[in-house]
Structure formats: C-alpha cells, structure tokens
C-alpha positions in Angstrom: 0.0 0.4 -0.1 3.1 2.3 1.0 4.1 1.8 -2.6 0.7 2.3 -4.4 0.8 5.6 -2.3 4.3 6.6 -3.2 3.6 5.5 -7.3 0.9 8.4 -6.6 2.8 10.8 -4.8 5.5 10.3 -7.8 2.7 12.5 -9.9 2.7 15.3 -7.0 6.9 15.8 -8.6 6.1 15.8 -12.0 3.0 17.9 -12.5 5.0 20.7 -10.4 5.6 24.0 -13.0 9.0 23.5 -13.1 9.6 19.6 -13.7 6.6 19.8 -16.4 8.8 22.2 -18.4 11.8 20.0 -17.6 10.0 17.0 -19.2 8.8 19.0 -22.0 12.2 20.6 -22.7 13.7 16.8 -22.5 11.4 15.2 -25.0 11.6 18.3 -27.5 15.4 18.6 -27.3 15.5 14.6 -27.7 13.2 14.9 -30.9 15.5 17.5 -32.3 18.5 15.6 -31.4 17.4 12.4 -33.3 16.5 14.4 -36.0 20.4 15.6 -36.3 22.4 12.3 -37.3 25.2 12.2 -35.4 25.6 13.7 -32.1 22.6 10.9 -30.2 21.0 11.2 -27.0 24.0 9.7 -25.3 26.5 12.4 -26.5 24.2 15.3 -26.0 22.7 14.0 -22.0 26.7 14.0 -21.3 27.0 17.4 -22.8 24.3 18.7 -20.6 25.8 16.6 -17.1 27.3 20.0 -15.8 24.2 21.9 -16.3 22.4 19.0 -14.1 24.6 20.6 -11.0 22.2 22.9 -10.0 19.2 21.6 -10.6 17.1 19.7 -8.2 17.9 15.5 -8.4 14.3 14.9 -10.1 14.2 17.9 -12.4 18.0 16.7 -13.8 16.8 12.6 -14.0 13.2 13.8 -15.7 15.1 16.4 -18.5 17.8 13.6 -19.3 15.2 10.7 -19.3 12.8 12.8 -21.8 16.1 13.2 -24.3 16.8 9.5 -23.9 13.3 8.6 -25.2 12.4 11.9 -27.2 15.6 10.9 -29.9 14.0 7.4 -30.2 11.0 9.2 -32.7 13.1 12.2 -33.9 15.5 9.4 -35.9 12.5 8.1 -37.5 11.7 11.9 -39.3 14.8 11.4 -41.3 14.6 7.7 -41.8 11.2 8.2 -43.2 11.6 11.4 -45.4 15.3 11.0 -46.1 16.5 7.6 -45.8 19.0 9.0 -43.6 18.5 7.7 -39.8 19.1 10.3 -37.3 19.4 6.9 -34.5 20.7 3.6 -34.7 17.4 2.7 -33.7 16.0 3.8 -36.8 18.0 2.2 -39.1 15.7 -0.7 -40.2 12.7 2.2 -40.3 14.3 3.6 -43.7 13.6 0.2 -45.4 9.7 0.6 -45.5 9.3 3.9 -44.1 11.3 5.5 -46.8 9.4 3.5 -49.4 6.3 4.6 -48.5 7.2 8.6 -48.3 7.9 7.7 -52.1 4.6 6.3 -52.5 3.0 9.7 -51.0 2.6 8.3 -47.7 4.9 9.7 -45.6 2.1 10.9 -43.5 1.2 7.8 -42.6 4.9 6.4 -42.2 4.9 9.0 -39.5 1.7 9.1 -38.0 2.0 5.2 -37.4 5.2 5.6 -36.0 3.9 8.5 -33.5 1.2 6.2 -32.5 3.1 3.1 -31.9 5.8 4.8 -29.9 3.4 6.1 -27.6 1.8 3.2 -27.3 4.9 0.8 -27.0 6.4 3.4 -24.6 3.3 3.8 -22.5 2.6 -0.3 -22.2 6.2 -0.1 -21.0 6.1 2.7 -18.3 3.2 0.5 -16.8 5.4 -2.4 -16.8 7.6 -0.4 -15.3 5.9 0.7 -12.8 5.2 -2.5 -11.4 8.2 -5.1 -11.9 10.5 -2.1 -10.6 9.4 -2.3 -7.3 9.6 -6.0 -7.0 13.4 -5.8 -8.6 14.2 -3.5 -5.9 12.4 -5.6 -3.2 14.6 -8.7 -4.2 17.5 -6.8 -4.5 17.6 -5.4 -0.9 19.0 -8.8 0.0 21.8 -8.3 -1.7 25.3 -8.3 0.1 29.3 -7.0 -1.2 29.5 -10.7 -2.3 26.2 -10.3 -4.3 27.3 -6.5 -5.3 30.6 -8.1 -6.6 28.8 -11.1 -8.5 25.9 -8.2 -10.3 28.4 -5.6 -11.1 30.8 -8.1 -12.7 28.0 -9.9 -14.7 26.7 -6.2 -16.0 30.2 -5.9 -17.7 29.8 -9.4 -19.2 26.5 -8.8 -20.6 27.1 -5.8 -22.3 30.4 -7.1 -23.6 29.0 -10.3 -25.1 25.5 -9.1 -25.8 25.9 -6.4 -28.0 25.4 -5.6 -31.6 29.2 -5.6 -32.1 32.6 -7.7 -31.8 32.5 -9.1 -28.4 36.2 -9.0 -28.0 36.5 -5.5 -28.7 33.8 -5.0 -26.3 35.1 -7.1 -23.9 38.5 -4.9 -24.4 36.8 -1.6 -24.1 35.6 -2.9 -20.3 39.0 -4.0 -19.4 40.1 -0.4 -20.3 37.0 1.1 -18.2 37.9 -1.2 -15.3 41.7 0.2 -15.5 40.2 3.7 -15.8 38.0 3.2 -12.7 41.5 2.8 -10.8 43.1 5.9 -11.2 43.6 8.4 -8.2 43.6 7.1 -4.8 42.9 3.8 -3.6 39.7 3.9 -1.7 40.9 1.8 1.3 44.7 3.0 2.0 44.7 6.6 0.2 47.6 5.5 -2.0 48.3 7.5 -5.2 47.4 4.9 -8.4 48.4 5.6 -11.8 48.9 9.4 -11.5 52.2 9.4 -13.1 52.7 12.2 -10.0 49.9 14.4 -11.7 48.1 16.1 -8.6 45.3 16.3 -11.5 44.9 12.6 -11.2 44.5 12.4 -7.6 41.4 12.3 -7.3 41.0 10.2 -10.0 39.3 11.0 -13.8 35.6 12.4 -13.2 32.9 10.4 -15.1 31.7 13.5 -16.8 35.2 14.2 -19.0 34.9 10.6 -20.1 31.5 10.8 -21.0 31.4 13.8 -23.0 35.0 13.2 -24.8 34.1 9.7 -25.7 30.4 10.5 -26.5 30.4 14.1 -27.4 34.2 15.3 -28.8 34.6 11.8 -30.2 31.1 11.5 -32.1 31.9 14.9 -33.4 35.2 14.4 -34.5 33.9 10.7 -36.4 31.1 12.9 -38.1 33.8 15.7 -39.3 36.3 12.9 -40.6 33.1 11.1 -42.5 30.5 13.7 -43.9 27.0 12.5 -44.5 26.1 13.6 -48.2 24.2 16.3 -48.6 20.5 16.1 -49.5 18.8 18.5 -52.0 15.7 20.6 -51.0 13.5 20.3 -48.1 11.2 16.8 -48.5 7.7 17.8 -48.4 5.0 15.7 -46.9 0.3 15.9 -46.2 -0.5 15.3 -43.0 1.2 12.5 -40.7 -2.5 10.7 -39.8 -2.9 7.3 -40.7 -6.2 5.6 -42.0 -8.1 3.2 -40.2 -6.9 0.9 -42.3 -3.2 1.6 -41.2 -4.3 1.4 -37.7 -6.2 -2.1 -38.3 -2.9 -3.6 -40.2 -0.2 -2.2 -37.8 -2.6 -3.5 -34.4 -0.6 -6.6 -34.4 3.1 -5.3 -35.4 2.6 -2.6 -32.1 1.4 -5.5 -30.0 4.4 -7.6 -30.4 6.8 -4.7 -30.5 5.6 -3.8 -27.1 6.4 -7.0 -25.5 9.5 -7.9 -27.5 10.9 -4.2 -27.0 9.8 -4.0 -23.0 12.1 -7.4 -22.5 14.8 -6.6 -24.6 15.1 -3.4 -23.4 15.1 -4.6 -19.8 18.1 -7.3 -21.0 21.8 -5.6 -20.6 23.4 -5.2 -23.9 20.1 -5.2 -25.7 18.7 -2.0 -26.0 16.5 0.1 -28.7 18.7 -0.9 -31.4 18.3 -4.7 -31.3 14.9 -4.1 -30.2 14.1 -3.0 -33.0 16.1 -5.2 -35.6 14.1 -8.4 -33.7 10.8 -6.5 -34.1 11.3 -6.0 -38.2 12.5 -9.8 -38.5 9.7 -10.8 -36.2 7.2 -9.1 -38.8 8.1 -10.3 -41.5 7.8 -13.9 -40.3 4.2 -13.3 -39.1 3.5 -11.4 -42.7 1.4 -13.6 -44.9 3.2 -11.6 -47.9 7.0 -11.4 -46.5 8.0 -9.9 -49.8 5.8 -6.8 -48.9 8.4 -5.7 -46.8 11.2 -3.3 -47.9 8.4 -2.4 -50.5 6.4 -0.1 -48.3 5.0 -2.4 -45.7 3.9 -0.4 -42.8 4.4 -3.2 -40.5 7.9 -2.3 -41.1 7.6 0.9 -39.7 4.8 0.3 -36.5 7.1 -2.7 -35.0 10.4 -1.5 -35.1 9.2 1.7 -33.7 7.0 0.6 -30.8 10.0 -1.6 -30.2 12.7 0.9 -29.6 10.3 3.1 -27.5 9.6 0.2 -25.2 12.8 -0.9 -25.0 14.2 2.7 -24.1 11.6 2.9 -21.4 12.2 -0.7 -20.1 16.0 0.0 -19.9 15.0 2.1 -16.8 14.7 -1.0 -15.0 18.0 -2.2 -14.3 19.4 1.1 -13.8 17.1 2.1 -11.2 16.6 -0.8 -8.9 20.0 -2.7 -9.3 21.9 -0.1 -10.5 23.2 -1.4 -13.2 23.2 0.2 -16.7 21.5 -1.9 -19.8 23.8 0.7 -22.2 26.1 3.1 -22.7 23.3 5.7 -22.5 21.7 4.5 -18.9 25.6 4.2 -18.0 25.8 8.1 -18.4 22.2 8.6 -16.4 24.1 6.3 -13.8 26.8 8.9 -13.2 24.1 11.8 -13.5 22.6 10.3 -10.7 26.0 9.9 -8.7 26.3 13.6 -9.4 23.1 14.7 -7.4 24.3 12.7 -4.9 22.1 9.4 -5.6 22.9 5.8 -5.6 21.1 3.6 -8.3 20.1 0.3 -6.6 17.7 -1.6 -4.6 18.0 1.6 -1.9 17.1 3.9 -4.4 12.8 3.5 -3.9 12.9 3.7 -0.1 15.2 6.7 0.4 14.4 8.9 -2.7 10.7 7.8 -3.4 10.9 11.1 -5.2 13.4 10.8 -7.6 12.2 7.2 -8.4 8.5 8.2 -8.8 9.2 11.3 -10.3 11.0 10.0 -12.8 9.0 7.0 -13.9 5.8 9.2 -13.7 6.9 11.5 -15.8 7.4 9.2 -18.3 3.6 8.8 -19.0 3.1 12.5 -19.4 6.5 12.2 -21.5 4.9 10.3 -23.9 1.7 12.4 -24.5 4.0 15.5 -25.0 5.6 12.9 -27.8 2.2 12.5 -29.3 1.2 15.7 -29.0 4.3 18.1 -30.5 5.7 14.6 -33.1 2.7 15.8 -35.9 3.0 19.5 -35.6 7.2 19.7 -35.5 7.9 17.7 -38.4 8.3 20.5 -40.4 10.6 22.7 -38.4 12.7 19.7 -37.6 13.4 18.6 -40.8 14.6 22.5 -42.0 17.0 22.0 -39.4 18.7 19.6 -41.5 19.5 22.3 -43.5 22.4 23.7 -40.3 25.5 23.0 -41.8 28.0 21.2 -39.9 30.3 23.8 -39.8 28.2 25.9 -37.8 26.9 23.2 -35.6 30.0 21.3 -35.0 32.3 24.3 -33.0 29.1 25.1 -31.1 28.8 22.1 -29.8 32.5 21.8 -29.4 32.3 25.1 -27.6 29.4 24.1 -25.3 31.4 20.8 -24.3 34.2 23.0 -22.9 32.6 25.1 -21.2 30.6 22.6 -19.5 33.5 20.5 -18.8 35.4 23.4 -17.4 32.7 24.3 -15.0 32.8 21.0 -13.4 36.3 21.3 -11.3 37.9 24.8 -13.1 40.1 23.2 -14.1 41.9 24.0 -17.4 43.8 20.3 -17.0 40.0 18.6 -17.7 39.8 20.4 -20.7 43.1 18.8 -22.4 41.4 15.4 -20.7 38.3 15.8 -22.4 39.8 16.8 -25.9 42.1 13.4 -25.0 39.2 11.2 -24.6 37.7 12.9 -27.4 40.2 11.3 -29.8 40.2 8.1 -28.2 36.4 8.3 -29.0 36.8 9.0 -32.8 39.7 6.1 -32.8 37.5 3.8 -31.1 34.7 4.1 -33.5 36.8 4.5 -36.8 38.1 0.6 -35.4 34.9 -0.5 -34.2 35.6 -0.5 -30.5 32.2 0.3 -28.9 32.5 3.2 -26.2 29.4 1.5 -24.4 31.4 -1.1 -22.3 34.2 1.6 -21.7 31.6 3.7 -19.9 29.7 1.2 -18.1 32.9 -0.5 -16.6 33.8 2.3 -15.3 31.2 3.5 -13.8 30.9 0.0 -12.4 34.5 0.0 -11.7 34.4 1.4 -8.4 31.5 -0.7 -7.1 33.2 -3.7 -8.2 36.7 -3.1 -6.7 34.9 -1.9 -3.3 32.7 -4.8 -2.9 35.6 -7.2 -3.6 37.3 -6.0 -1.3 34.5 -5.7 1.5 33.8 -9.5 0.5 37.0 -10.8 0.7 37.3 -9.1 4.0 34.0 -10.3 5.2 35.0 -14.1 5.0 38.7 -13.3 5.7 40.5 -14.0 2.8 38.3 -16.7 1.6 35.9 -17.6 -1.6 33.4 -19.3 0.3 31.1 -16.4 0.6 30.5 -15.7 -3.2 28.5 -19.1 -3.2 27.5 -18.5 0.4 23.6 -17.8 -0.4 21.3 -18.7 -3.2 21.3 -15.1 -4.6 25.2 -15.5 -5.1 24.8 -19.0 -6.6 22.1 -17.8 -9.2 24.4 -14.9 -10.1 27.5 -16.9 -10.6 25.7 -19.4 -13.2 24.8 -16.5 -14.6 28.0 -15.0 -15.0 29.5 -18.9 -16.5 26.3 -18.6 -18.8 27.3 -15.4 -20.2 30.9 -16.5 -20.9 30.1 -19.6 -22.3 26.8 -17.6 -24.7 29.5 -15.0 -25.7 30.8 -17.4 -28.8 27.7 -18.5 -29.9 25.9 -15.1 -29.7 28.8 -13.5 -31.6 28.4 -16.3 -34.4 24.4 -15.4 -34.1 25.0 -12.0 -34.9 27.5 -12.6 -37.5 24.7 -14.6 -39.3 22.4 -12.0 -38.7 24.5 -9.2 -40.0 25.1 -11.2 -43.3 21.1 -11.6 -43.9 20.7 -7.6 -43.0 23.5 -7.1 -45.7 21.8 -9.0 -48.3 18.6 -7.6 -47.8 20.0 -4.0 -48.1 21.9 -4.8 -50.9 18.5 -6.1 -52.1 16.4 -3.0 -51.2 19.5 -1.0 -52.9 19.1 -2.6 -56.5 15.3 -2.5 -56.3 15.9 1.8 -55.3 18.1 2.2 -58.5 15.5 0.2 -60.8 
C-alpha cells in the first residue's frame, strides 16, 4: 500500500510547473537530437551533465530521461523522409518508411510511428511501474558478494550481448576498469596511476570521459566521415494514418511492445536490437513477406514501437539494481551519482520522489511526444539545412565550457579532448564506447564490494557461493561467458542477412 501511495505521489513531483517544463524541454530536445544524425542522446546527455549540477535531482533526471526516449522518435523523421536515420534504432525503419514516403504516404508512416511509439512506451511504463518495485525489494537482500557478482555480470553481458565484436567490447570494458583505478586507493589512500600529477589524484571525473568519448568523439567522427548532402526540403502531407493503417499495424504494435520491453531490460539489448528483432518478427508473421522493403506499414510500426518500449524498460536495471543496460544508461547512472544519489535497491525507499517522479514523468512525456511529433515535423526537417561547419564548433564550445565548470580545471579541458580523440579512434576501429563507460562507472562498485567480501570472509572465496542469490548470479556469469561465442555467431549470421537485404533493397531503389 505504501508503494502505491508513493507511486501516486510521484505525480505530485512531475506535475510541478518546473518539472513539467523540464519534461517538455527534454522530449523536444530529444526529438531535435534524433533528427540531427550523428550526435545522439548519449552525447547530448553527456554534454548537458554540468548544467544539471544546479538542478533538483528529480528535475535533472526527468530532463535527461526525456532526451533519451524523445530521441527515439526524432530519428524516425529523417529515416522516413530522407532515408537518413538520425538514430541507430531507426535504421531498419528507413527500409519501409522511405518507400512509403516515395509512394506519397510519408504522413501515414510518420503517424503510425508516433502512435506505435506512444503505445509501446506507455505499455513499457506500466510494466516499469509494477515490475521495478518487485525487483528492488528482491535486491534488498544483496550484500557485498552479491553486488560484486552483479557488477561483474553487468559488464560481461554488455560485452557479450552487444551488437558488435564481443572481443572488442571486452577490451573496451577492460580499459574502463583500468581507468576506474586511477587516483587514490579507496582503502589505503595510496595514489595509483597518477604519474605524479596532482590533477589525477582524485581520479578521472565521469563527466570528462562521457563528454570526451560521446561528445567530442562523435563530432570528430562526423567531421571525418561527412554525410552526403540532401537536395531541398522534403514535403509531406498530414501525418495521420487511416483506420486501415491502424488495423494492419495493431498486431505489429502489440508484438513490438512485448519484445521491446523484454529486450530493453536485458543488459546489452536496447532500442537498436529491439527494432531489428521486431522487424524480423513482423516479416515472419506476414502473409506476404515480399511486401517488406517496398512500403509495408508493419515494417515501420513494429520497430518504432519496440525501440520506444526498450528505451523505457532499460530504466529497470538502472533504477532497481544500479546496473546500466547500455551506454546511455551508464551516463544516466553518472548523472544520478553527481546528484548524490546512488541507483540501486535503496533508491525506491531513500529517494521515492526521484524514483516515482522519473517514472511518472514518462507518462506525461509520452503524451507530449504524441502531441508534438506531428506539428513539429516540418520544423525539425528544416534543421537539417544547418551546416555542420556551424553546428560542430558550437557543440565543441558548449562542451568545453561545460567541462571547465565541473572543477574549474584547464587540465580537464585537455583531458576531454584526449578522450575525444580516443572516442574517435574507437569508433573508427569498431570498438564500442558503451562497455568502457559502463565498466568505468561499475569499477568502483566492483572493487569496493570485492574487497569488502574478501574481508568479511577473512580472505576466503566461499562467500561468493554462500547464498542462493550469489549462486544464481555466479551461474549467470558462467552462462554469459559460455554464450559469448554463440552470440557472436548469431550476430554475424544476422549481419550477413541484413547486408543481403540492404543490397537487395538498394538494387530495387536503383531500378
């Protein structure tokens, strides 16, 4: 009953005028970021982290969460109108969405994407409302040993279940763990890997790594690999699907909601994989699979529903277990820490206003998205005409100002540039930055919990198999390691099929 009352009181938090404004600002900015290819929600959230210092914790997370799920729909606009995905999760939408636009049905594609996003997101929020407290209450039984295994499992899952090379993801995670050891030892106070520099004595600030890898790194990559220019501003009619469109898409929306919610909870899953799985599912369920790639509305409804459901459900492991499910959630993890709030089982009892305020803000945010998505499409499309030579320097300037305000340190400004170069090289060579950031934010938890566990067991390792939870987590770690080669084979096979499909569609476009 107390949880129910806390859940209702969460609306008192989000319905405050300031928080409503931040929710609206977040989803609007998220849509804008989704429209502009390359930057992405992770980079935007990283760049805005310094601004959240002076904000109330609930307001800050409401703003950042709005950016995250708002960007999922923003990427749809350019996927449909220009065949230019603003977000990785919208890549598959371009296959049928762009073909619908060529057939004069851009409005139906954008409209069904908005409806599917709203339904998928709302269903995921309902699941989040009921499932998160259960997970949190279960996690209250966690001790140092369980937290050690949980942190290790989170890193392993992201490394093995990501959408790239598992080996490269593991290397990136290892680098993140090493970076987490820079600074003073939390127990003995001895300096580690500081190379005699006082600037590194307190360790590397999370904001610097996030802004460097995701912010500056993305900008450098976009400069080095510019996208082809588009001619003119695309035109479209009212973005309203017909009754037949809604009927044809109902099954795709239902299936996308379920699969997206499940894959969002899974570490390493996320919106991109959810959209790919939803598209493959709809193709299998279709009576005529040959329609896909030629303007099938289910090929837009399913993936768009799934990626929004996944974006919402990825908050479950973050808020209840303190385990970020992907790179963007790792930055959200850091944002909570900067506010003096530790994500995990205690969040729902220690900071119910933040927990329920953020969850309930998603109900309001999804309504804002639905109301804004149609009228603002034309404005967002016109933003594509902003030259990169203007946008990139402006973003770098904001980044540098933001990183300086963290500790008033010029050294940090050079450090963020260095991490920007590292981020560019990682993306160029196919190393995902997400596992690095995730391992960095979990590194402190992993080290502290492990050392506490060893002290409690007086140097023994039996504590890691002393409880049913610990044994379950240990078994999951073994399965994650064993599943890595299998997942790698499956992903390679899916990539081969995707390449073949894209090649076929490219030939069709030329014909």
